[in-house]
DRENTOR-696725 format. One record per residue (C-alpha): x, y, z; residue number from 1. Coordinates in Angstrom, 3 decimals. Example, Ala and Ser with C-alpha at 12.3 -4.5 7.8 and 13.67 -1.06 7.14 Angstrom:
2
<atom c1="12.300" c2="-4.500" c3="7.800" num="1"/>
<atom c1="13.670" c2="-1.060" c3="7.140" num="2"/>
***
This chain:
351
<atom c1="18.076" c2="11.091" c3="-9.445" num="1"/>
<atom c1="15.097" c2="12.316" c3="-7.373" num="2"/>
<atom c1="13.652" c2="14.259" c3="-10.312" num="3"/>
<atom c1="13.948" c2="11.194" c3="-12.564" num="4"/>
<atom c1="12.402" c2="9.024" c3="-9.850" num="5"/>
<atom c1="9.476" c2="11.406" c3="-9.389" num="6"/>
<atom c1="9.007" c2="11.510" c3="-13.157" num="7"/>
<atom c1="8.866" c2="7.713" c3="-13.255" num="8"/>
<atom c1="6.205" c2="7.699" c3="-10.538" num="9"/>
<atom c1="3.978" c2="9.985" c3="-12.607" num="10"/>
<atom c1="4.223" c2="7.694" c3="-15.649" num="11"/>
<atom c1="4.024" c2="4.391" c3="-13.752" num="12"/>
<atom c1="1.849" c2="1.629" c3="-15.168" num="13"/>
<atom c1="0.871" c2="0.707" c3="-11.599" num="14"/>
<atom c1="0.778" c2="3.542" c3="-9.036" num="15"/>
<atom c1="2.684" c2="2.705" c3="-5.863" num="16"/>
<atom c1="3.303" c2="5.530" c3="-3.396" num="17"/>
<atom c1="5.327" c2="3.241" c3="-1.145" num="18"/>
<atom c1="8.112" c2="3.028" c3="-3.726" num="19"/>
<atom c1="8.072" c2="6.711" c3="-4.646" num="20"/>
<atom c1="11.112" c2="8.720" c3="-3.556" num="21"/>
<atom c1="9.328" c2="10.642" c3="-0.803" num="22"/>
<atom c1="8.242" c2="7.389" c3="0.887" num="23"/>
<atom c1="10.931" c2="4.838" c3="0.076" num="24"/>
<atom c1="13.912" c2="7.013" c3="1.043" num="25"/>
<atom c1="12.574" c2="7.717" c3="4.576" num="26"/>
<atom c1="11.725" c2="4.011" c3="4.882" num="27"/>
<atom c1="15.286" c2="3.060" c3="3.967" num="28"/>
<atom c1="16.652" c2="5.523" c3="6.521" num="29"/>
<atom c1="14.391" c2="4.010" c3="9.162" num="30"/>
<atom c1="14.686" c2="0.281" c3="8.455" num="31"/>
<atom c1="17.761" c2="-0.348" c3="6.284" num="32"/>
<atom c1="20.586" c2="0.936" c3="8.446" num="33"/>
<atom c1="22.954" c2="-1.727" c3="7.098" num="34"/>
<atom c1="22.319" c2="-0.724" c3="3.485" num="35"/>
<atom c1="21.299" c2="-4.244" c3="2.469" num="36"/>
<atom c1="18.476" c2="-3.092" c3="0.186" num="37"/>
<atom c1="19.418" c2="-2.645" c3="-3.472" num="38"/>
<atom c1="17.426" c2="-0.652" c3="-6.004" num="39"/>
<atom c1="17.157" c2="-2.634" c3="-9.226" num="40"/>
<atom c1="16.673" c2="0.053" c3="-11.866" num="41"/>
<atom c1="16.232" c2="0.080" c3="-15.628" num="42"/>
<atom c1="16.986" c2="3.014" c3="-17.925" num="43"/>
<atom c1="15.994" c2="3.523" c3="-21.560" num="44"/>
<atom c1="17.414" c2="6.350" c3="-23.665" num="45"/>
<atom c1="18.743" c2="7.989" c3="-20.520" num="46"/>
<atom c1="15.358" c2="7.881" c3="-18.765" num="47"/>
<atom c1="14.574" c2="5.920" c3="-15.603" num="48"/>
<atom c1="11.796" c2="3.484" c3="-16.556" num="49"/>
<atom c1="11.822" c2="0.915" c3="-13.745" num="50"/>
<atom c1="12.674" c2="0.601" c3="-10.054" num="51"/>
<atom c1="12.210" c2="-2.016" c3="-7.341" num="52"/>
<atom c1="13.924" c2="-2.401" c3="-3.942" num="53"/>
<atom c1="15.363" c2="-5.894" c3="-3.437" num="54"/>
<atom c1="16.927" c2="-7.448" c3="-0.351" num="55"/>
<atom c1="18.619" c2="-10.776" c3="0.301" num="56"/>
<atom c1="16.872" c2="-12.658" c3="3.124" num="57"/>
<atom c1="17.840" c2="-15.735" c3="5.108" num="58"/>
<atom c1="14.364" c2="-16.627" c3="6.375" num="59"/>
<atom c1="11.211" c2="-17.137" c3="4.328" num="60"/>
<atom c1="8.202" c2="-16.496" c3="6.596" num="61"/>
<atom c1="9.994" c2="-18.163" c3="9.497" num="62"/>
<atom c1="11.649" c2="-20.946" c3="7.509" num="63"/>
<atom c1="15.429" c2="-20.988" c3="6.887" num="64"/>
<atom c1="15.267" c2="-20.611" c3="3.104" num="65"/>
<atom c1="17.634" c2="-17.977" c3="1.675" num="66"/>
<atom c1="16.067" c2="-15.971" c3="-1.140" num="67"/>
<atom c1="15.914" c2="-12.609" c3="-2.859" num="68"/>
<atom c1="12.745" c2="-10.628" c3="-2.264" num="69"/>
<atom c1="11.141" c2="-7.325" c3="-3.024" num="70"/>
<atom c1="11.680" c2="-5.239" c3="0.081" num="71"/>
<atom c1="8.616" c2="-4.317" c3="2.097" num="72"/>
<atom c1="7.960" c2="-3.588" c3="5.761" num="73"/>
<atom c1="4.997" c2="-3.307" c3="8.117" num="74"/>
<atom c1="3.965" c2="0.086" c3="6.724" num="75"/>
<atom c1="4.426" c2="-0.762" c3="3.040" num="76"/>
<atom c1="1.125" c2="-1.958" c3="1.602" num="77"/>
<atom c1="2.021" c2="-2.588" c3="-2.042" num="78"/>
<atom c1="5.077" c2="-4.232" c3="-3.586" num="79"/>
<atom c1="4.563" c2="-3.391" c3="-7.259" num="80"/>
<atom c1="7.690" c2="-1.956" c3="-8.897" num="81"/>
<atom c1="7.499" c2="1.493" c3="-10.427" num="82"/>
<atom c1="7.573" c2="0.826" c3="-14.171" num="83"/>
<atom c1="6.849" c2="3.347" c3="-16.906" num="84"/>
<atom c1="3.897" c2="2.459" c3="-19.114" num="85"/>
<atom c1="5.075" c2="0.459" c3="-22.105" num="86"/>
<atom c1="8.156" c2="-0.940" c3="-20.344" num="87"/>
<atom c1="6.456" c2="-3.651" c3="-18.281" num="88"/>
<atom c1="7.883" c2="-6.602" c3="-20.242" num="89"/>
<atom c1="11.316" c2="-4.992" c3="-20.490" num="90"/>
<atom c1="11.519" c2="-4.374" c3="-16.760" num="91"/>
<atom c1="10.510" c2="-7.895" c3="-15.740" num="92"/>
<atom c1="13.048" c2="-9.356" c3="-18.175" num="93"/>
<atom c1="15.706" c2="-7.055" c3="-16.712" num="94"/>
<atom c1="14.808" c2="-7.940" c3="-13.112" num="95"/>
<atom c1="14.853" c2="-11.695" c3="-13.748" num="96"/>
<atom c1="18.212" c2="-11.463" c3="-15.530" num="97"/>
<atom c1="19.541" c2="-9.444" c3="-12.594" num="98"/>
<atom c1="18.269" c2="-12.076" c3="-10.142" num="99"/>
<atom c1="19.892" c2="-14.872" c3="-12.155" num="100"/>
<atom c1="23.263" c2="-13.116" c3="-12.056" num="101"/>
<atom c1="23.016" c2="-12.104" c3="-8.375" num="102"/>
<atom c1="21.572" c2="-15.317" c3="-6.964" num="103"/>
<atom c1="24.430" c2="-16.088" c3="-4.586" num="104"/>
<atom c1="23.093" c2="-18.590" c3="-2.056" num="105"/>
<atom c1="19.475" c2="-17.556" c3="-2.660" num="106"/>
<atom c1="17.115" c2="-20.256" c3="-3.889" num="107"/>
<atom c1="14.420" c2="-18.110" c3="-5.543" num="108"/>
<atom c1="12.979" c2="-14.624" c3="-6.006" num="109"/>
<atom c1="9.939" c2="-13.653" c3="-3.947" num="110"/>
<atom c1="7.613" c2="-10.773" c3="-4.841" num="111"/>
<atom c1="5.311" c2="-9.721" c3="-1.991" num="112"/>
<atom c1="2.172" c2="-7.532" c3="-1.962" num="113"/>
<atom c1="1.740" c2="-7.693" c3="-5.739" num="114"/>
<atom c1="-1.461" c2="-6.628" c3="-7.522" num="115"/>
<atom c1="-2.962" c2="-9.717" c3="-9.174" num="116"/>
<atom c1="-4.344" c2="-7.810" c3="-12.158" num="117"/>
<atom c1="-3.313" c2="-5.009" c3="-14.483" num="118"/>
<atom c1="-0.559" c2="-4.576" c3="-17.046" num="119"/>
<atom c1="2.315" c2="-5.329" c3="-14.652" num="120"/>
<atom c1="0.759" c2="-8.629" c3="-13.618" num="121"/>
<atom c1="-0.012" c2="-9.640" c3="-17.200" num="122"/>
<atom c1="3.488" c2="-8.705" c3="-18.376" num="123"/>
<atom c1="5.116" c2="-10.752" c3="-15.617" num="124"/>
<atom c1="2.983" c2="-13.766" c3="-16.532" num="125"/>
<atom c1="3.961" c2="-13.337" c3="-20.205" num="126"/>
<atom c1="7.680" c2="-13.084" c3="-19.453" num="127"/>
<atom c1="7.617" c2="-16.131" c3="-17.177" num="128"/>
<atom c1="5.859" c2="-18.144" c3="-19.875" num="129"/>
<atom c1="8.174" c2="-16.983" c3="-22.650" num="130"/>
<atom c1="11.219" c2="-17.936" c3="-20.566" num="131"/>
<atom c1="9.652" c2="-21.251" c3="-19.474" num="132"/>
<atom c1="10.547" c2="-20.205" c3="-15.941" num="133"/>
<atom c1="9.063" c2="-21.974" c3="-12.917" num="134"/>
<atom c1="6.901" c2="-19.693" c3="-10.780" num="135"/>
<atom c1="4.067" c2="-19.982" c3="-8.297" num="136"/>
<atom c1="1.538" c2="-17.759" c3="-6.593" num="137"/>
<atom c1="1.858" c2="-18.815" c3="-2.970" num="138"/>
<atom c1="-0.842" c2="-16.571" c3="-1.490" num="139"/>
<atom c1="-3.789" c2="-14.484" c3="-2.698" num="140"/>
<atom c1="-5.763" c2="-12.121" c3="-0.481" num="141"/>
<atom c1="-8.575" c2="-9.670" c3="-1.129" num="142"/>
<atom c1="-8.812" c2="-6.279" c3="0.501" num="143"/>
<atom c1="-11.397" c2="-3.529" c3="0.355" num="144"/>
<atom c1="-11.336" c2="-1.201" c3="-2.647" num="145"/>
<atom c1="-13.479" c2="1.821" c3="-3.451" num="146"/>
<atom c1="-14.201" c2="1.997" c3="-7.179" num="147"/>
<atom c1="-17.547" c2="3.181" c3="-8.501" num="148"/>
<atom c1="-19.190" c2="5.668" c3="-10.834" num="149"/>
<atom c1="-22.014" c2="6.169" c3="-8.326" num="150"/>
<atom c1="-22.477" c2="9.406" c3="-6.429" num="151"/>
<atom c1="-21.302" c2="9.385" c3="-2.791" num="152"/>
<atom c1="-24.894" c2="9.332" c3="-1.517" num="153"/>
<atom c1="-25.978" c2="6.526" c3="-3.870" num="154"/>
<atom c1="-22.928" c2="4.462" c3="-2.959" num="155"/>
<atom c1="-23.534" c2="5.034" c3="0.756" num="156"/>
<atom c1="-27.152" c2="3.913" c3="0.509" num="157"/>
<atom c1="-26.222" c2="0.776" c3="-1.432" num="158"/>
<atom c1="-23.315" c2="-0.154" c3="0.830" num="159"/>
<atom c1="-25.066" c2="0.056" c3="4.197" num="160"/>
<atom c1="-28.434" c2="-1.225" c3="5.321" num="161"/>
<atom c1="-31.236" c2="1.178" c3="6.201" num="162"/>
<atom c1="-30.836" c2="0.153" c3="9.837" num="163"/>
<atom c1="-27.113" c2="0.955" c3="9.832" num="164"/>
<atom c1="-27.672" c2="4.310" c3="8.102" num="165"/>
<atom c1="-30.315" c2="5.210" c3="10.668" num="166"/>
<atom c1="-27.908" c2="4.381" c3="13.477" num="167"/>
<atom c1="-25.170" c2="6.534" c3="11.926" num="168"/>
<atom c1="-27.609" c2="9.452" c3="11.583" num="169"/>
<atom c1="-28.445" c2="9.081" c3="15.266" num="170"/>
<atom c1="-24.763" c2="8.983" c3="16.211" num="171"/>
<atom c1="-24.069" c2="12.062" c3="14.090" num="172"/>
<atom c1="-26.884" c2="13.991" c3="15.813" num="173"/>
<atom c1="-25.681" c2="12.945" c3="19.249" num="174"/>
<atom c1="-22.151" c2="13.989" c3="18.387" num="175"/>
<atom c1="-23.403" c2="17.408" c3="17.279" num="176"/>
<atom c1="-24.993" c2="17.760" c3="20.711" num="177"/>
<atom c1="-21.520" c2="17.392" c3="22.240" num="178"/>
<atom c1="-20.184" c2="20.546" c3="20.566" num="179"/>
<atom c1="-19.287" c2="22.151" c3="17.247" num="180"/>
<atom c1="-18.764" c2="19.318" c3="14.740" num="181"/>
<atom c1="-16.941" c2="20.003" c3="11.478" num="182"/>
<atom c1="-14.989" c2="18.304" c3="8.689" num="183"/>
<atom c1="-11.731" c2="19.602" c3="7.227" num="184"/>
<atom c1="-10.210" c2="18.393" c3="3.951" num="185"/>
<atom c1="-6.721" c2="19.614" c3="2.969" num="186"/>
<atom c1="-4.350" c2="18.829" c3="0.088" num="187"/>
<atom c1="-1.564" c2="21.269" c3="0.949" num="188"/>
<atom c1="1.235" c2="21.681" c3="3.482" num="189"/>
<atom c1="-0.615" c2="24.252" c3="5.578" num="190"/>
<atom c1="-0.512" c2="23.232" c3="9.249" num="191"/>
<atom c1="0.966" c2="19.847" c3="8.351" num="192"/>
<atom c1="3.445" c2="19.622" c3="11.239" num="193"/>
<atom c1="0.726" c2="20.269" c3="13.818" num="194"/>
<atom c1="-1.684" c2="17.873" c3="12.065" num="195"/>
<atom c1="0.955" c2="15.126" c3="12.021" num="196"/>
<atom c1="1.669" c2="15.585" c3="15.726" num="197"/>
<atom c1="-2.062" c2="15.447" c3="16.488" num="198"/>
<atom c1="-2.443" c2="12.235" c3="14.484" num="199"/>
<atom c1="0.464" c2="10.539" c3="16.249" num="200"/>
<atom c1="-0.890" c2="11.572" c3="19.652" num="201"/>
<atom c1="-4.443" c2="10.463" c3="18.801" num="202"/>
<atom c1="-3.303" c2="7.034" c3="17.640" num="203"/>
<atom c1="-0.994" c2="6.675" c3="20.648" num="204"/>
<atom c1="-3.897" c2="7.228" c3="23.071" num="205"/>
<atom c1="-5.848" c2="4.333" c3="21.590" num="206"/>
<atom c1="-5.504" c2="0.568" c3="21.550" num="207"/>
<atom c1="-2.478" c2="0.670" c3="19.272" num="208"/>
<atom c1="-0.612" c2="2.758" c3="21.818" num="209"/>
<atom c1="-1.514" c2="0.320" c3="24.577" num="210"/>
<atom c1="-0.354" c2="-2.587" c3="22.393" num="211"/>
<atom c1="2.891" c2="-0.820" c3="21.458" num="212"/>
<atom c1="1.999" c2="-0.878" c3="17.757" num="213"/>
<atom c1="1.192" c2="2.795" c3="17.177" num="214"/>
<atom c1="3.403" c2="4.834" c3="14.885" num="215"/>
<atom c1="4.634" c2="6.892" c3="17.837" num="216"/>
<atom c1="5.583" c2="3.735" c3="19.765" num="217"/>
<atom c1="8.737" c2="3.479" c3="17.640" num="218"/>
<atom c1="10.773" c2="6.571" c3="16.712" num="219"/>
<atom c1="11.524" c2="4.981" c3="13.341" num="220"/>
<atom c1="7.875" c2="4.672" c3="12.304" num="221"/>
<atom c1="7.090" c2="8.110" c3="13.726" num="222"/>
<atom c1="9.911" c2="9.561" c3="11.632" num="223"/>
<atom c1="8.772" c2="7.679" c3="8.520" num="224"/>
<atom c1="5.209" c2="8.943" c3="8.932" num="225"/>
<atom c1="6.353" c2="12.527" c3="9.448" num="226"/>
<atom c1="8.829" c2="12.554" c3="6.562" num="227"/>
<atom c1="6.512" c2="10.732" c3="4.145" num="228"/>
<atom c1="3.580" c2="13.059" c3="4.766" num="229"/>
<atom c1="5.826" c2="16.075" c3="4.267" num="230"/>
<atom c1="7.209" c2="14.683" c3="1.003" num="231"/>
<atom c1="3.767" c2="13.713" c3="-0.270" num="232"/>
<atom c1="2.336" c2="17.140" c3="0.549" num="233"/>
<atom c1="5.180" c2="18.907" c3="-1.246" num="234"/>
<atom c1="4.280" c2="16.954" c3="-4.400" num="235"/>
<atom c1="0.523" c2="17.336" c3="-4.111" num="236"/>
<atom c1="0.166" c2="13.637" c3="-3.239" num="237"/>
<atom c1="-1.403" c2="13.991" c3="0.238" num="238"/>
<atom c1="-4.995" c2="14.448" c3="1.324" num="239"/>
<atom c1="-5.811" c2="15.006" c3="5.004" num="240"/>
<atom c1="-9.346" c2="14.481" c3="6.237" num="241"/>
<atom c1="-10.273" c2="15.431" c3="9.810" num="242"/>
<atom c1="-13.459" c2="15.244" c3="11.860" num="243"/>
<atom c1="-13.221" c2="17.814" c3="14.652" num="244"/>
<atom c1="-15.316" c2="18.486" c3="17.735" num="245"/>
<atom c1="-14.834" c2="21.959" c3="19.190" num="246"/>
<atom c1="-11.708" c2="22.266" c3="17.005" num="247"/>
<atom c1="-10.186" c2="19.064" c3="18.422" num="248"/>
<atom c1="-9.644" c2="16.076" c3="16.089" num="249"/>
<atom c1="-11.692" c2="12.999" c3="16.924" num="250"/>
<atom c1="-11.053" c2="11.130" c3="13.648" num="251"/>
<atom c1="-8.255" c2="11.607" c3="11.117" num="252"/>
<atom c1="-7.317" c2="10.054" c3="7.774" num="253"/>
<atom c1="-4.177" c2="10.456" c3="5.655" num="254"/>
<atom c1="-4.501" c2="9.330" c3="2.030" num="255"/>
<atom c1="-1.984" c2="9.321" c3="-0.811" num="256"/>
<atom c1="-3.226" c2="10.626" c3="-4.174" num="257"/>
<atom c1="-1.601" c2="8.768" c3="-7.073" num="258"/>
<atom c1="-3.850" c2="9.277" c3="-10.126" num="259"/>
<atom c1="-5.611" c2="7.309" c3="-11.428" num="260"/>
<atom c1="-5.748" c2="5.784" c3="-7.941" num="261"/>
<atom c1="-5.400" c2="6.669" c3="-4.278" num="262"/>
<atom c1="-4.365" c2="4.870" c3="-1.099" num="263"/>
<atom c1="-5.898" c2="5.212" c3="2.372" num="264"/>
<atom c1="-2.654" c2="5.206" c3="4.309" num="265"/>
<atom c1="-3.426" c2="5.737" c3="7.996" num="266"/>
<atom c1="-6.511" c2="6.501" c3="10.067" num="267"/>
<atom c1="-7.075" c2="7.074" c3="13.779" num="268"/>
<atom c1="-9.980" c2="8.081" c3="16.010" num="269"/>
<atom c1="-10.534" c2="9.198" c3="19.593" num="270"/>
<atom c1="-11.699" c2="6.150" c3="21.525" num="271"/>
<atom c1="-13.369" c2="8.394" c3="24.114" num="272"/>
<atom c1="-15.986" c2="8.986" c3="21.407" num="273"/>
<atom c1="-16.154" c2="5.399" c3="20.157" num="274"/>
<atom c1="-19.887" c2="5.205" c3="20.929" num="275"/>
<atom c1="-20.442" c2="7.759" c3="18.146" num="276"/>
<atom c1="-18.429" c2="5.803" c3="15.510" num="277"/>
<atom c1="-16.310" c2="8.815" c3="14.464" num="278"/>
<atom c1="-14.134" c2="6.677" c3="12.192" num="279"/>
<atom c1="-17.159" c2="5.471" c3="10.224" num="280"/>
<atom c1="-18.581" c2="8.993" c3="10.049" num="281"/>
<atom c1="-15.268" c2="10.162" c3="8.619" num="282"/>
<atom c1="-15.346" c2="7.385" c3="6.016" num="283"/>
<atom c1="-18.730" c2="8.649" c3="4.875" num="284"/>
<atom c1="-17.105" c2="12.033" c3="4.256" num="285"/>
<atom c1="-14.292" c2="10.241" c3="2.436" num="286"/>
<atom c1="-16.786" c2="9.011" c3="-0.182" num="287"/>
<atom c1="-16.410" c2="12.461" c3="-1.767" num="288"/>
<atom c1="-13.389" c2="10.983" c3="-3.544" num="289"/>
<atom c1="-15.931" c2="9.360" c3="-5.890" num="290"/>
<atom c1="-16.598" c2="12.797" c3="-7.386" num="291"/>
<atom c1="-12.985" c2="13.313" c3="-8.485" num="292"/>
<atom c1="-12.284" c2="12.970" c3="-12.197" num="293"/>
<atom c1="-8.628" c2="12.058" c3="-11.582" num="294"/>
<atom c1="-9.230" c2="9.254" c3="-9.054" num="295"/>
<atom c1="-10.926" c2="6.079" c3="-10.340" num="296"/>
<atom c1="-10.235" c2="3.885" c3="-7.323" num="297"/>
<atom c1="-8.948" c2="3.970" c3="-3.746" num="298"/>
<atom c1="-7.047" c2="1.088" c3="-2.157" num="299"/>
<atom c1="-7.943" c2="0.675" c3="1.523" num="300"/>
<atom c1="-4.503" c2="-0.777" c3="2.396" num="301"/>
<atom c1="-6.495" c2="-2.751" c3="4.986" num="302"/>
<atom c1="-6.120" c2="-6.371" c3="5.981" num="303"/>
<atom c1="-8.413" c2="-8.942" c3="4.414" num="304"/>
<atom c1="-11.669" c2="-9.119" c3="6.340" num="305"/>
<atom c1="-11.235" c2="-5.747" c3="8.063" num="306"/>
<atom c1="-14.223" c2="-5.389" c3="10.439" num="307"/>
<atom c1="-15.084" c2="-1.813" c3="9.435" num="308"/>
<atom c1="-14.024" c2="-0.958" c3="5.900" num="309"/>
<atom c1="-14.985" c2="-4.350" c3="4.422" num="310"/>
<atom c1="-18.633" c2="-3.578" c3="5.212" num="311"/>
<atom c1="-18.425" c2="-0.057" c3="3.780" num="312"/>
<atom c1="-16.409" c2="-0.449" c3="0.578" num="313"/>
<atom c1="-17.942" c2="-3.140" c3="-1.630" num="314"/>
<atom c1="-15.226" c2="-3.638" c3="-4.242" num="315"/>
<atom c1="-12.155" c2="-5.815" c3="-3.728" num="316"/>
<atom c1="-8.526" c2="-5.783" c3="-4.852" num="317"/>
<atom c1="-6.592" c2="-9.050" c3="-5.040" num="318"/>
<atom c1="-3.053" c2="-8.899" c3="-3.678" num="319"/>
<atom c1="-0.675" c2="-11.819" c3="-4.212" num="320"/>
<atom c1="2.702" c2="-13.231" c3="-3.290" num="321"/>
<atom c1="4.705" c2="-14.793" c3="-6.114" num="322"/>
<atom c1="7.829" c2="-16.943" c3="-5.931" num="323"/>
<atom c1="9.993" c2="-17.374" c3="-9.028" num="324"/>
<atom c1="12.808" c2="-19.730" c3="-9.940" num="325"/>
<atom c1="16.188" c2="-18.236" c3="-10.821" num="326"/>
<atom c1="19.816" c2="-19.147" c3="-11.417" num="327"/>
<atom c1="20.970" c2="-22.396" c3="-12.994" num="328"/>
<atom c1="19.132" c2="-25.697" c3="-13.639" num="329"/>
<atom c1="19.884" c2="-27.272" c3="-10.230" num="330"/>
<atom c1="18.743" c2="-24.211" c3="-8.304" num="331"/>
<atom c1="15.544" c2="-24.022" c3="-10.359" num="332"/>
<atom c1="14.853" c2="-27.698" c3="-9.784" num="333"/>
<atom c1="15.201" c2="-27.164" c3="-6.032" num="334"/>
<atom c1="12.815" c2="-24.219" c3="-6.219" num="335"/>
<atom c1="10.229" c2="-26.214" c3="-8.178" num="336"/>
<atom c1="10.236" c2="-28.856" c3="-5.446" num="337"/>
<atom c1="9.924" c2="-26.241" c3="-2.700" num="338"/>
<atom c1="7.089" c2="-24.449" c3="-4.487" num="339"/>
<atom c1="5.171" c2="-27.669" c3="-5.036" num="340"/>
<atom c1="5.507" c2="-28.524" c3="-1.362" num="341"/>
<atom c1="4.278" c2="-25.058" c3="-0.338" num="342"/>
<atom c1="1.317" c2="-24.816" c3="-2.713" num="343"/>
<atom c1="0.485" c2="-28.428" c3="-3.492" num="344"/>
<atom c1="0.724" c2="-27.665" c3="-7.220" num="345"/>
<atom c1="3.447" c2="-27.629" c3="-9.888" num="346"/>
<atom c1="5.201" c2="-24.251" c3="-10.230" num="347"/>
<atom c1="3.777" c2="-23.578" c3="-13.689" num="348"/>
<atom c1="2.981" c2="-19.884" c3="-13.475" num="349"/>
<atom c1="1.404" c2="-17.106" c3="-11.474" num="350"/>
<atom c1="-2.271" c2="-16.314" c3="-11.129" num="351"/>
***
């Protein structure tokens, strides 16, 4: 099963590390203790060609509206199913038929954190139209994306003003005066356990630790982070970038490599050095990803309007939430009314 799953991930029409085996299985162990999440899979000629975790929910963003939804959590930043290239239409047809037959008391199917472009999106729109099925996009957000054919230096100069670049040069010089400053970039498992522990401790010392939202604040998220990084590294899917001062990390970044894309998963910096902007200095080093032939884009996984990365990365990726009618005529009629009330428009398709 794991080998087939990993093979599917490599042939996926839309890369999604958060639904790969090495990430989703630790997430299920951490957050699905009751086993409520179901994996809706599709096979063709004995090969796994589609997979999406689905859970039955009672509340819809705080409202008592039972529904089926793609399963995500606070540290899952994309909800696209893993679907082998060429099977996009087949998988959506399979998923919708599954939802119809497993509706129970649920009123509709909800797909969260979906990319609003690409072959998966287009195939879903086609299938919904061909089935004359009510559907609505209930939210669209844009987040920072790095995608350019420019060199790192050219991109950097275009992204930031001359004044900002001058300030960063000054901060870099001042930081060098504090001690031996260096950058380390690794894509292997060497020293991973120690690096992971350093990251968790660094994040815990900052504002997230004080707010109780750091990974180490909850043993479940700490375990997920540790297990996922180990699994990604074993498969060559992890890049670790570290800015060190006298061999101590002051800024760290963990990214998942999923050619043709990548995902900036987690970053942390030492707030004792905040006046030197170590996180921004590390992001300048991260622009080296633009030189890779196998990576065409990097998803920031950041919230819309992020105060740092939005000013550094100029491209944007649209992420959407879709709700889809399912079951019999009465249930679909109820959904259409609910969707119109939520969006102010008829449920005539996704966008």
